[in-house]
Biopython code that builds the backbone (N, CA, C, O; Angstrom):
import numpy as np
from Bio.PDB.StructureBuilder import StructureBuilder

atoms = [
    (1, "MET", "N", (9.282, 4.789, -16.462)),
    (1, "MET", "CA", (9.014, 5.492, -15.237)),
    (1, "MET", "C", (7.164, 5.956, -15.226)),
    (1, "MET", "O", (6.796, 6.869, -15.965)),
    (2, "VAL", "N", (6.469, 5.453, -14.611)),
    (2, "VAL", "CA", (5.240, 5.833, -14.450)),
    (2, "VAL", "C", (4.675, 7.313, -13.896)),
    (2, "VAL", "O", (5.016, 7.751, -12.798)),
    (3, "VAL", "N", (3.724, 8.059, -14.842)),
    (3, "VAL", "CA", (3.749, 9.495, -14.260)),
    (3, "VAL", "C", (2.578, 9.253, -13.598)),
    (3, "VAL", "O", (1.770, 8.384, -13.925)),
    (4, "PHE", "N", (2.447, 10.162, -12.479)),
    (4, "PHE", "CA", (0.997, 10.151, -11.628)),
    (4, "PHE", "C", (0.565, 11.693, -11.987)),
    (4, "PHE", "O", (1.405, 12.572, -12.184)),
    (5, "PHE", "N", (-1.131, 11.954, -12.059)),
    (5, "PHE", "CA", (-1.113, 13.208, -12.002)),
    (5, "PHE", "C", (-1.984, 13.660, -11.201)),
    (5, "PHE", "O", (-2.552, 12.679, -10.721)),
    (6, "GLU", "N", (-2.534, 14.876, -10.664)),
    (6, "GLU", "CA", (-3.420, 15.401, -9.840)),
    (6, "GLU", "C", (-4.576, 14.250, -9.319)),
    (6, "GLU", "O", (-5.439, 14.180, -10.193)),
    (7, "GLY", "N", (-4.844, 13.429, -8.312)),
    (7, "GLY", "CA", (-5.742, 13.395, -7.897)),
    (7, "GLY", "C", (-5.785, 11.504, -8.222)),
    (7, "GLY", "O", (-6.818, 10.845, -8.110)),
    (8, "ASP", "N", (-5.109, 11.213, -8.423)),
    (8, "ASP", "CA", (-4.272, 9.960, -8.579)),
    (8, "ASP", "C", (-4.275, 9.290, -7.254)),
    (8, "ASP", "O", (-3.929, 10.002, -6.312)),
    (9, "GLU", "N", (-4.548, 8.253, -7.037)),
    (9, "GLU", "CA", (-4.499, 7.705, -5.673)),
    (9, "GLU", "C", (-3.000, 6.290, -6.069)),
    (9, "GLU", "O", (-2.767, 5.541, -7.017)),
    (10, "VAL", "N", (-2.379, 6.555, -4.808)),
    (10, "VAL", "CA", (-1.413, 5.721, -5.212)),
    (10, "VAL", "C", (-0.880, 4.998, -3.822)),
    (10, "VAL", "O", (-1.832, 4.817, -3.063)),
    (11, "LYS", "N", (0.250, 4.583, -3.333)),
    (11, "LYS", "CA", (0.915, 3.721, -2.447)),
    (11, "LYS", "C", (2.166, 4.354, -2.312)),
    (11, "LYS", "O", (2.873, 4.496, -3.310)),
    (12, "VAL", "N", (2.599, 4.829, -0.994)),
    (12, "VAL", "CA", (3.662, 5.714, -0.993)),
    (12, "VAL", "C", (4.812, 4.761, -0.337)),
    (12, "VAL", "O", (4.093, 4.234, 0.512)),
    (13, "CYS", "N", (6.408, 4.025, -0.086)),
    (13, "CYS", "CA", (6.873, 3.408, 0.402)),
    (13, "CYS", "C", (7.570, 3.979, 1.606)),
    (13, "CYS", "O", (8.482, 4.793, 1.461)),
    (14, "SER", "N", (7.226, 3.636, 2.614)),
    (14, "SER", "CA", (8.119, 4.121, 4.043)),
    (14, "SER", "C", (9.301, 4.029, 3.814)),
    (14, "SER", "O", (9.540, 2.958, 3.256)),
    (15, "LYS", "N", (10.420, 4.807, 4.019)),
    (15, "LYS", "CA", (11.970, 4.541, 4.374)),
    (15, "LYS", "C", (12.049, 4.839, 5.609)),
    (15, "LYS", "O", (13.050, 5.525, 5.814)),
    (16, "GLU", "N", (11.310, 4.589, 6.740)),
    (16, "GLU", "CA", (11.524, 4.647, 8.081)),
    (16, "GLU", "C", (11.887, 3.582, 8.809)),
    (16, "GLU", "O", (11.506, 2.496, 8.372)),
    (17, "GLU", "N", (12.639, 3.589, 9.985)),
    (17, "GLU", "CA", (13.643, 2.557, 10.416)),
    (17, "GLU", "C", (12.132, 1.760, 11.083)),
    (17, "GLU", "O", (11.259, 2.451, 11.607)),
    (18, "GLY", "N", (12.027, 0.510, 10.984)),
    (18, "GLY", "CA", (10.814, -0.363, 11.036)),
    (18, "GLY", "C", (9.666, -0.936, 10.722)),
    (18, "GLY", "O", (9.044, -1.961, 11.001)),
    (19, "PHE", "N", (9.468, 0.772, 9.532)),
    (19, "PHE", "CA", (8.712, 0.870, 8.545)),
    (19, "PHE", "C", (8.474, 0.243, 7.156)),
    (19, "PHE", "O", (7.422, 0.057, 6.544)),
    (20, "PHE", "N", (10.073, -0.097, 6.756)),
    (20, "PHE", "CA", (10.465, -0.205, 5.504)),
    (20, "PHE", "C", (10.000, -1.692, 4.893)),
    (20, "PHE", "O", (9.919, -2.861, 5.270)),
    (21, "GLY", "N", (9.742, -0.864, 3.676)),
    (21, "GLY", "CA", (8.858, -2.587, 3.362)),
    (21, "GLY", "C", (6.753, -2.336, 3.156)),
    (21, "GLY", "O", (5.887, -3.066, 2.675)),
    (22, "SER", "N", (6.707, -0.779, 3.892)),
    (22, "SER", "CA", (5.542, -0.341, 4.128)),
    (22, "SER", "C", (4.930, 0.143, 3.115)),
    (22, "SER", "O", (5.828, 0.482, 2.344)),
    (23, "TYR", "N", (3.916, 0.385, 2.645)),
    (23, "TYR", "CA", (3.391, 1.454, 1.778)),
    (23, "TYR", "C", (1.459, 2.168, 2.510)),
    (23, "TYR", "O", (0.389, 1.637, 2.808)),
    (24, "TYR", "N", (1.959, 3.423, 2.486)),
    (24, "TYR", "CA", (0.750, 3.803, 2.460)),
    (24, "TYR", "C", (-0.037, 4.670, 1.937)),
    (24, "TYR", "O", (0.345, 5.789, 1.593)),
    (25, "GLU", "N", (-1.415, 4.180, 1.801)),
    (25, "GLU", "CA", (-2.370, 4.830, 0.951)),
    (25, "GLU", "C", (-2.108, 6.377, 0.989)),
    (25, "GLU", "O", (-1.625, 7.136, 1.828)),
    (26, "ALA", "N", (-2.581, 6.513, -0.156)),
    (26, "ALA", "CA", (-2.000, 8.515, -0.746)),
    (26, "ALA", "C", (-3.047, 9.082, -1.858)),
    (26, "ALA", "O", (-3.966, 8.418, -2.336)),
    (27, "LYS", "N", (-2.775, 10.265, -2.140)),
    (27, "LYS", "CA", (-3.495, 10.454, -3.003)),
    (27, "LYS", "C", (-2.255, 12.042, -3.622)),
    (27, "LYS", "O", (-1.548, 12.761, -2.916)),
    (28, "ILE", "N", (-2.430, 12.067, -4.943)),
    (28, "ILE", "CA", (-1.581, 13.140, -5.432)),
    (28, "ILE", "C", (-1.940, 14.364, -5.348)),
    (28, "ILE", "O", (-3.124, 14.532, -5.642)),
    (29, "ILE", "N", (-1.198, 15.572, -4.969)),
    (29, "ILE", "CA", (-1.710, 16.799, -4.738)),
    (29, "ILE", "C", (-1.141, 17.287, -5.848)),
    (29, "ILE", "O", (-1.887, 17.770, -6.701)),
    (30, "SER", "N", (0.122, 17.266, -6.041)),
    (30, "SER", "CA", (0.353, 17.686, -7.257)),
    (30, "SER", "C", (1.657, 17.178, -7.721)),
    (30, "SER", "O", (2.534, 17.072, -6.864)),
    (31, "PRO", "N", (1.917, 16.859, -8.886)),
    (31, "PRO", "CA", (3.710, 16.426, -9.797)),
    (31, "PRO", "C", (4.177, 17.955, -9.302)),
    (31, "PRO", "O", (3.435, 18.901, -9.042)),
    (32, "LEU", "N", (5.503, 17.909, -9.255)),
    (32, "LEU", "CA", (6.476, 18.332, -9.423)),
    (32, "LEU", "C", (8.091, 18.628, -9.544)),
    (32, "LEU", "O", (8.888, 17.882, -8.976)),
    (33, "ASN", "N", (8.467, 19.606, -10.210)),
    (33, "ASN", "CA", (9.722, 19.345, -10.733)),
    (33, "ASN", "C", (9.780, 18.321, -11.818)),
    (33, "ASN", "O", (10.734, 17.543, -11.805)),
    (34, "ASN", "N", (8.962, 18.234, -12.668)),
    (34, "ASN", "CA", (9.278, 17.833, -13.957)),
    (34, "ASN", "C", (8.720, 15.975, -13.703)),
    (34, "ASN", "O", (9.160, 15.002, -14.317)),
    (35, "ASN", "N", (7.787, 15.984, -12.749)),
    (35, "ASN", "CA", (7.200, 14.800, -12.186)),
    (35, "ASN", "C", (8.288, 13.518, -11.691)),
    (35, "ASN", "O", (8.227, 12.289, -11.715)),
    (36, "THR", "N", (9.316, 14.544, -11.231)),
    (36, "THR", "CA", (10.615, 13.850, -10.325)),
    (36, "THR", "C", (9.946, 13.676, -8.843)),
    (36, "THR", "O", (10.381, 12.918, -7.975)),
    (37, "LEU", "N", (8.695, 14.607, -8.712)),
    (37, "LEU", "CA", (9.075, 14.608, -6.967)),
    (37, "LEU", "C", (7.079, 14.830, -6.724)),
    (37, "LEU", "O", (6.559, 15.574, -7.555)),
    (38, "TYR", "N", (6.339, 14.338, -5.887)),
    (38, "TYR", "CA", (5.153, 14.485, -5.823)),
    (38, "TYR", "C", (4.769, 15.390, -4.139)),
    (38, "TYR", "O", (5.313, 15.238, -3.045)),
    (39, "ARG", "N", (3.799, 16.180, -4.491)),
    (39, "ARG", "CA", (3.245, 16.505, -3.285)),
    (39, "ARG", "C", (2.083, 15.532, -2.989)),
    (39, "ARG", "O", (1.182, 15.333, -3.804)),
    (40, "ILE", "N", (2.156, 14.893, -1.690)),
    (40, "ILE", "CA", (0.900, 13.835, -1.734)),
    (40, "ILE", "C", (0.532, 13.982, 0.152)),
    (40, "ILE", "O", (1.267, 14.196, 1.116)),
    (41, "LYS", "N", (-1.251, 13.696, -0.012)),
    (41, "LYS", "CA", (-1.606, 13.385, 1.186)),
    (41, "LYS", "C", (-2.123, 12.272, 1.257)),
    (41, "LYS", "O", (-2.966, 11.736, 0.538)),
    (42, "TYR", "N", (-1.480, 11.854, 2.345)),
    (42, "TYR", "CA", (-1.496, 10.533, 3.122)),
    (42, "TYR", "C", (-3.110, 10.268, 3.270)),
    (42, "TYR", "O", (-3.761, 11.302, 3.417)),
    (43, "LYS", "N", (-3.877, 9.004, 3.253)),
    (43, "LYS", "CA", (-5.164, 8.891, 3.779)),
    (43, "LYS", "C", (-5.751, 7.842, 5.375)),
    (43, "LYS", "O", (-6.875, 7.503, 5.746)),
    (44, "ASN", "N", (-4.135, 7.576, 6.053)),
    (44, "ASN", "CA", (-4.677, 7.387, 7.330)),
    (44, "ASN", "C", (-3.416, 7.613, 7.928)),
    (44, "ASN", "O", (-3.206, 6.815, 8.842)),
    (45, "ILE", "N", (-2.116, 8.767, 7.646)),
    (45, "ILE", "CA", (-1.354, 9.095, 8.521)),
    (45, "ILE", "C", (-1.610, 10.607, 8.728)),
    (45, "ILE", "O", (-1.712, 11.344, 7.747)),
    (46, "ILE", "N", (-1.718, 11.099, 10.044)),
    (46, "ILE", "CA", (-2.305, 12.706, 10.261)),
    (46, "ILE", "C", (-0.857, 13.180, 10.906)),
    (46, "ILE", "O", (0.115, 12.672, 11.464)),
    (47, "GLU", "N", (-1.344, 14.513, 10.461)),
    (47, "GLU", "CA", (-0.298, 15.813, 11.012)),
    (47, "GLU", "C", (0.095, 15.811, 12.644)),
    (47, "GLU", "O", (-0.743, 15.873, 13.543)),
    (48, "GLU", "N", (1.730, 15.714, 12.862)),
    (48, "GLU", "CA", (1.453, 15.470, 14.268)),
    (48, "GLU", "C", (1.470, 16.509, 14.945)),
    (48, "GLU", "O", (1.729, 16.391, 16.143)),
    (49, "GLU", "N", (1.251, 17.591, 14.493)),
    (49, "GLU", "CA", (0.921, 19.399, 15.123)),
    (49, "GLU", "C", (-0.442, 19.020, 15.075)),
    (49, "GLU", "O", (-0.935, 18.986, 16.203)),
    (50, "ASP", "N", (-1.119, 18.764, 14.283)),
    (50, "ASP", "CA", (-2.883, 19.035, 14.406)),
    (50, "ASP", "C", (-2.960, 17.901, 13.933)),
    (50, "ASP", "O", (-2.434, 17.648, 12.849)),
    (51, "GLN", "N", (-3.785, 16.769, 14.806)),
    (51, "GLN", "CA", (-4.029, 15.605, 14.226)),
    (51, "GLN", "C", (-5.471, 15.654, 13.901)),
    (51, "GLN", "O", (-6.145, 14.643, 14.093)),
    (52, "THR", "N", (-6.034, 16.776, 13.406)),
    (52, "THR", "CA", (-7.457, 16.367, 12.705)),
    (52, "THR", "C", (-6.737, 16.606, 11.077)),
    (52, "THR", "O", (-7.574, 16.669, 10.176)),
    (53, "TRP", "N", (-5.663, 16.704, 10.769)),
    (53, "TRP", "CA", (-5.241, 16.599, 9.184)),
    (53, "TRP", "C", (-4.491, 15.518, 8.912)),
    (53, "TRP", "O", (-3.864, 14.695, 9.579)),
    (54, "PRO", "N", (-4.705, 15.719, 7.760)),
    (54, "PRO", "CA", (-4.151, 14.070, 7.128)),
    (54, "PRO", "C", (-2.605, 14.592, 6.840)),
    (54, "PRO", "O", (-2.755, 15.785, 6.580)),
    (55, "LEU", "N", (-1.622, 14.376, 6.784)),
    (55, "LEU", "CA", (-0.358, 14.628, 6.440)),
    (55, "LEU", "C", (0.040, 14.991, 5.136)),
    (55, "LEU", "O", (-0.519, 14.338, 4.254)),
    (56, "VAL", "N", (0.738, 15.730, 4.811)),
    (56, "VAL", "CA", (1.235, 16.607, 3.408)),
    (56, "VAL", "C", (2.668, 16.392, 3.596)),
    (56, "VAL", "O", (3.341, 16.663, 4.591)),
    (57, "GLU", "N", (3.114, 15.749, 2.255)),
    (57, "GLU", "CA", (4.707, 15.451, 2.002)),
    (57, "GLU", "C", (4.908, 15.740, 1.018)),
    (57, "GLU", "O", (3.901, 15.802, 0.314)),
    (58, "ILE", "N", (6.037, 16.035, 0.439)),
    (58, "ILE", "CA", (6.749, 15.894, -0.690)),
    (58, "ILE", "C", (7.457, 14.579, -1.031)),
    (58, "ILE", "O", (8.535, 14.430, -0.455)),
    (59, "VAL", "N", (7.054, 13.555, -1.886)),
    (59, "VAL", "CA", (7.888, 12.547, -2.113)),
    (59, "VAL", "C", (8.663, 12.209, -3.156)),
    (59, "VAL", "O", (8.971, 13.369, -3.428)),
    (60, "SER", "N", (9.520, 11.254, -4.373)),
    (60, "SER", "CA", (10.047, 11.312, -4.472)),
    (60, "SER", "C", (9.773, 10.430, -4.970)),
    (60, "SER", "O", (9.156, 9.653, -4.242)),
    (61, "THR", "N", (10.010, 9.928, -6.473)),
    (61, "THR", "CA", (9.047, 9.214, -7.976)),
    (61, "THR", "C", (9.195, 7.659, -7.159)),
    (61, "THR", "O", (8.298, 6.824, -7.049)),
    (62, "ASP", "N", (10.775, 7.551, -6.574)),
    (62, "ASP", "CA", (10.677, 5.899, -6.444)),
    (62, "ASP", "C", (10.182, 5.589, -5.172)),
    (62, "ASP", "O", (10.501, 4.484, -4.732)),
    (63, "GLU", "N", (9.550, 6.235, -4.551)),
    (63, "GLU", "CA", (8.541, 6.108, -3.291)),
    (63, "GLU", "C", (7.165, 5.773, -3.441)),
    (63, "GLU", "O", (6.332, 5.499, -2.577)),
    (64, "VAL", "N", (7.024, 5.865, -5.147)),
    (64, "VAL", "CA", (5.877, 5.957, -5.367)),
    (64, "VAL", "C", (5.212, 4.968, -6.231)),
    (64, "VAL", "O", (5.545, 4.999, -7.416)),
    (65, "ARG", "N", (4.315, 4.073, -5.863)),
    (65, "ARG", "CA", (3.667, 3.194, -7.081)),
    (65, "ARG", "C", (2.193, 3.150, -7.346)),
    (65, "ARG", "O", (1.417, 3.445, -6.437)),
    (66, "PRO", "N", (1.839, 2.869, -8.302)),
    (66, "PRO", "CA", (0.111, 2.884, -8.156)),
    (66, "PRO", "C", (-0.492, 1.739, -7.131)),
    (66, "PRO", "O", (0.066, 0.750, -6.655)),
    (67, "MET", "N", (-1.886, 2.253, -6.958)),
    (67, "MET", "CA", (-2.819, 1.123, -6.276)),
    (67, "MET", "C", (-3.280, 0.128, -7.174)),
    (67, "MET", "O", (-3.541, 0.502, -8.317)),
    (68, "PRO", "N", (-3.489, -1.526, -6.771)),
    (68, "PRO", "CA", (-3.941, -2.214, -7.270)),
    (68, "PRO", "C", (-5.429, -2.077, -8.106)),
    (68, "PRO", "O", (-6.288, -1.354, -7.602)),
    (69, "PRO", "N", (-5.600, -2.497, -8.871)),
    (69, "PRO", "CA", (-6.779, -2.675, -9.510)),
    (69, "PRO", "C", (-8.211, -3.650, -8.011)),
    (69, "PRO", "O", (-7.864, -4.665, -7.407)),
    (70, "PRO", "N", (-9.197, -3.185, -7.856)),
    (70, "PRO", "CA", (-9.987, -3.793, -7.349)),
    (70, "PRO", "C", (-9.766, -5.149, -7.184)),
    (70, "PRO", "O", (-9.439, -5.658, -8.256)),
    (71, "ALA", "N", (-9.822, -6.057, -6.125)),
    (71, "ALA", "CA", (-9.484, -7.342, -6.016)),
    (71, "ALA", "C", (-11.143, -7.749, -6.225)),
    (71, "ALA", "O", (-12.077, -7.129, -5.718)),
    (72, "THR", "N", (-11.249, -8.893, -7.060)),
    (72, "THR", "CA", (-12.748, -9.776, -7.341)),
    (72, "THR", "C", (-12.250, -11.140, -6.291)),
    (72, "THR", "O", (-11.415, -11.920, -6.750)),
    (73, "ILE", "N", (-12.664, -11.312, -5.241)),
    (73, "ILE", "CA", (-12.171, -12.473, -4.180)),
    (73, "ILE", "C", (-13.218, -14.024, -4.733)),
    (73, "ILE", "O", (-14.333, -14.074, -4.214)),
    (74, "THR", "N", (-13.015, -14.670, -5.281)),
    (74, "THR", "CA", (-12.951, -15.895, -5.334)),
    (74, "THR", "C", (-12.932, -17.307, -4.697)),
    (74, "THR", "O", (-12.442, -17.317, -3.568)),
    (75, "ARG", "N", (-13.202, -18.060, -4.996)),
    (75, "ARG", "CA", (-12.493, -19.718, -4.173)),
    (75, "ARG", "C", (-11.214, -19.556, -4.904)),
    (75, "ARG", "O", (-10.136, -19.780, -4.355)),
    (76, "ALA", "N", (-11.309, -19.205, -6.023)),
    (76, "ALA", "CA", (-9.615, -19.521, -7.169)),
    (76, "ALA", "C", (-8.486, -18.324, -6.879)),
    (76, "ALA", "O", (-7.285, -18.591, -6.921)),
    (77, "THR", "N", (-8.907, -17.171, -6.624)),
    (77, "THR", "CA", (-8.095, -16.455, -6.244)),
    (77, "THR", "C", (-7.828, -16.215, -4.529)),
    (77, "THR", "O", (-7.243, -15.179, -4.213)),
    (78, "GLN", "N", (-8.271, -17.199, -3.409)),
    (78, "GLN", "CA", (-8.183, -17.040, -2.080)),
    (78, "GLN", "C", (-6.474, -18.442, -2.470)),
    (78, "GLN", "O", (-5.516, -18.759, -1.765)),
    (79, "VAL", "N", (-6.838, -18.795, -3.669)),
    (79, "VAL", "CA", (-5.400, -20.259, -3.290)),
    (79, "VAL", "C", (-4.122, -18.965, -3.436)),
    (79, "VAL", "O", (-3.832, -18.086, -4.249)),
    (80, "PHE", "N", (-3.467, -19.615, -1.760)),
    (80, "PHE", "CA", (-1.566, -19.484, -1.959)),
    (80, "PHE", "C", (-0.536, -20.651, -2.421)),
    (80, "PHE", "O", (-0.878, -21.820, -2.598)),
    (81, "HIS", "N", (0.332, -20.317, -2.531)),
    (81, "HIS", "CA", (1.372, -21.261, -2.655)),
    (81, "HIS", "C", (2.827, -20.843, -2.487)),
    (81, "HIS", "O", (3.223, -19.864, -3.120)),
    (82, "TYR", "N", (3.664, -21.517, -1.674)),
    (82, "TYR", "CA", (5.009, -21.265, -1.017)),
    (82, "TYR", "C", (5.763, -20.126, -2.095)),
    (82, "TYR", "O", (5.812, -20.072, -3.324)),
    (83, "LEU", "N", (6.177, -19.475, -1.279)),
    (83, "LEU", "CA", (7.124, -17.944, -2.153)),
    (83, "LEU", "C", (5.907, -16.945, -3.140)),
    (83, "LEU", "O", (6.114, -16.033, -3.940)),
    (84, "ASP", "N", (4.919, -17.433, -2.780)),
    (84, "ASP", "CA", (4.072, -16.636, -3.617)),
    (84, "ASP", "C", (4.444, -15.194, -2.964)),
    (84, "ASP", "O", (4.667, -15.149, -1.754)),
    (85, "ARG", "N", (4.522, -13.864, -3.857)),
    (85, "ARG", "CA", (4.625, -12.473, -3.608)),
    (85, "ARG", "C", (3.388, -11.966, -3.337)),
    (85, "ARG", "O", (2.441, -12.052, -4.119)),
    (86, "ILE", "N", (3.344, -11.366, -2.116)),
    (86, "ILE", "CA", (1.830, -10.741, -1.893)),
    (86, "ILE", "C", (2.410, -9.068, -1.258)),
    (86, "ILE", "O", (3.490, -8.628, -0.864)),
    (87, "ASP", "N", (1.235, -8.596, -1.408)),
    (87, "ASP", "CA", (1.143, -7.401, -0.347)),
    (87, "ASP", "C", (-0.010, -7.623, 0.952)),
    (87, "ASP", "O", (-1.179, -7.728, 0.581)),
    (88, "ALA", "N", (0.179, -7.676, 2.009)),
    (88, "ALA", "CA", (-0.990, -7.601, 3.069)),
    (88, "ALA", "C", (-1.251, -6.750, 3.360)),
    (88, "ALA", "O", (-0.307, -5.983, 3.545)),
    (89, "PHE", "N", (-2.727, -6.161, 3.648)),
    (89, "PHE", "CA", (-2.859, -5.179, 4.745)),
    (89, "PHE", "C", (-3.345, -5.165, 6.212)),
    (89, "PHE", "O", (-4.352, -5.572, 6.791)),
    (90, "ASP", "N", (-2.288, -4.570, 6.546)),
    (90, "ASP", "CA", (-2.105, -4.584, 8.667)),
    (90, "ASP", "C", (-1.437, -3.257, 8.795)),
    (90, "ASP", "O", (-0.348, -2.833, 8.410)),
    (91, "ASN", "N", (-2.452, -2.722, 9.472)),
    (91, "ASN", "CA", (-1.973, -1.551, 10.499)),
    (91, "ASN", "C", (-2.277, -0.238, 9.717)),
    (91, "ASN", "O", (-1.207, 0.369, 9.753)),
    (92, "ASP", "N", (-2.886, 0.270, 9.253)),
    (92, "ASP", "CA", (-3.131, 0.980, 8.200)),
    (92, "ASP", "C", (-2.384, 1.294, 7.397)),
    (92, "ASP", "O", (-2.153, 2.503, 7.395)),
    (93, "CYS", "N", (-1.656, 0.469, 6.363)),
    (93, "CYS", "CA", (-0.625, 0.119, 5.505)),
    (93, "CYS", "C", (-0.421, -1.565, 4.722)),
    (93, "CYS", "O", (-0.788, -2.680, 5.092)),
    (94, "TRP", "N", (-0.057, -1.333, 4.134)),
    (94, "TRP", "CA", (0.237, -2.441, 3.039)),
    (94, "TRP", "C", (1.661, -2.821, 3.161)),
    (94, "TRP", "O", (2.551, -2.018, 2.880)),
    (95, "TRP", "N", (1.946, -4.242, 3.647)),
    (95, "TRP", "CA", (3.469, -4.899, 4.135)),
    (95, "TRP", "C", (3.583, -5.888, 2.791)),
    (95, "TRP", "O", (2.689, -6.592, 2.322)),
    (96, "VAL", "N", (5.056, -5.714, 2.278)),
    (96, "VAL", "CA", (5.343, -6.517, 1.031)),
    (96, "VAL", "C", (5.585, -7.603, 1.758)),
    (96, "VAL", "O", (6.201, -7.287, 2.776)),
    (97, "GLY", "N", (5.277, -9.270, 1.653)),
    (97, "GLY", "CA", (5.663, -10.279, 2.004)),
    (97, "GLY", "C", (5.381, -11.327, 0.803)),
    (97, "GLY", "O", (4.722, -11.238, -0.233)),
    (98, "MET", "N", (6.362, -12.625, 1.530)),
    (98, "MET", "CA", (6.460, -13.539, 1.246)),
    (98, "MET", "C", (5.439, -15.104, 1.701)),
    (98, "MET", "O", (5.135, -15.327, 2.873)),
    (99, "ILE", "N", (5.150, -15.773, 0.875)),
    (99, "ILE", "CA", (4.238, -17.029, 1.482)),
    (99, "ILE", "C", (5.411, -17.960, 1.901)),
    (99, "ILE", "O", (5.947, -18.637, 1.023)),
    (100, "PHE", "N", (5.805, -18.029, 3.071)),
    (100, "PHE", "CA", (7.314, -19.093, 3.650)),
    (100, "PHE", "C", (6.049, -19.986, 4.159)),
    (100, "PHE", "O", (6.811, -20.809, 4.667)),
    (101, "PHE", "N", (4.800, -20.505, 4.445)),
    (101, "PHE", "CA", (3.762, -21.911, 5.009)),
    (101, "PHE", "C", (2.488, -21.684, 4.733)),
    (101, "PHE", "O", (2.247, -20.551, 4.316)),
    (102, "ILE", "N", (1.693, -22.339, 4.827)),
    (102, "ILE", "CA", (0.304, -22.323, 4.435)),
    (102, "ILE", "C", (-0.218, -23.481, 5.477)),
    (102, "ILE", "O", (0.112, -24.667, 5.480)),
    (103, "ILE", "N", (-1.207, -22.745, 6.438)),
    (103, "ILE", "CA", (-1.708, -23.693, 6.750)),
    (103, "ILE", "C", (-3.226, -24.006, 6.488)),
    (103, "ILE", "O", (-4.003, -23.080, 6.255)),
    (104, "VAL", "N", (-3.552, -25.022, 6.518)),
    (104, "VAL", "CA", (-5.077, -25.769, 5.905)),
    (104, "VAL", "C", (-5.564, -26.069, 7.153)),
    (104, "VAL", "O", (-5.050, -26.695, 8.080)),
    (105, "GLU", "N", (-6.689, -25.502, 7.036)),
    (105, "GLU", "CA", (-8.086, -25.831, 7.800)),
    (105, "GLU", "C", (-8.767, -26.533, 7.323)),
    (105, "GLU", "O", (-9.132, -26.332, 6.165)),
    (106, "LYS", "N", (-9.270, -27.813, 8.167)),
    (106, "LYS", "CA", (-10.236, -28.946, 7.709)),
    (106, "LYS", "C", (-11.281, -28.402, 8.753)),
    (106, "LYS", "O", (-11.072, -27.817, 9.816)),
    (107, "SER", "N", (-12.575, -28.791, 8.094)),
    (107, "SER", "CA", (-13.808, -28.822, 8.823)),
    (107, "SER", "C", (-14.385, -29.794, 8.520)),
    (107, "SER", "O", (-14.355, -30.344, 7.420)),
    (108, "LEU", "N", (-15.303, -30.294, 9.991)),
    (108, "LEU", "CA", (-15.986, -31.405, 10.024)),
    (108, "LEU", "C", (-17.527, -30.972, 9.797)),
    (108, "LEU", "O", (-18.086, -30.064, 10.412)),
    (109, "GLU", "N", (-18.170, -31.869, 8.705)),
    (109, "GLU", "CA", (-19.887, -31.439, 8.759)),
    (109, "GLU", "C", (-20.409, -32.624, 9.596)),
    (109, "GLU", "O", (-19.825, -33.708, 9.599)),
    (110, "LEU", "N", (-21.193, -32.455, 10.093)),
    (110, "LEU", "CA", (-22.254, -33.572, 11.015)),
    (110, "LEU", "C", (-23.269, -33.057, 10.459)),
    (110, "LEU", "O", (-23.517, -31.884, 10.179)),
    (111, "SER", "N", (-24.064, -34.353, 10.258)),
    (111, "SER", "CA", (-25.259, -34.631, 10.012)),
    (111, "SER", "C", (-26.273, -34.987, 10.749)),
    (111, "SER", "O", (-27.368, -35.204, 10.230)),
]
sb = StructureBuilder()
sb.init_structure("model")
sb.init_model(0)
sb.init_chain("A")
sb.init_seg("    ")
for serial, (resi, resn, name, xyz) in enumerate(atoms, 1):
    if name == "N":
        sb.init_residue(resn, " ", resi, " ")
    sb.init_atom(name, np.array(xyz, "f"), 0.0, 1.0, " ", f" {name:<3s}", serial, name[0])
structure = sb.get_structure()
């Protein structure tokens, strides 16, 4: 079990219908109940009642995972293969996915 501390940046899994498989960026406000729960503050989700404040929730350990290390994008890291497992950022959250087809763009150079 991964243990998180106050101030750690994490991704929190949504278990809501239609959003299953998505992870939202958040920060640990405090660990609770011997690190089986965490009070977190979302980066991109706001309170429903007061839309000027980030949403704060208590989530269980199984809903939290660490943020990935910063990506270094090079030509070699832009290569994907059929059935690679990926995380893709879309609509303010990370979605778990898999590569099912690859579109190859060809370019033509004119001289």
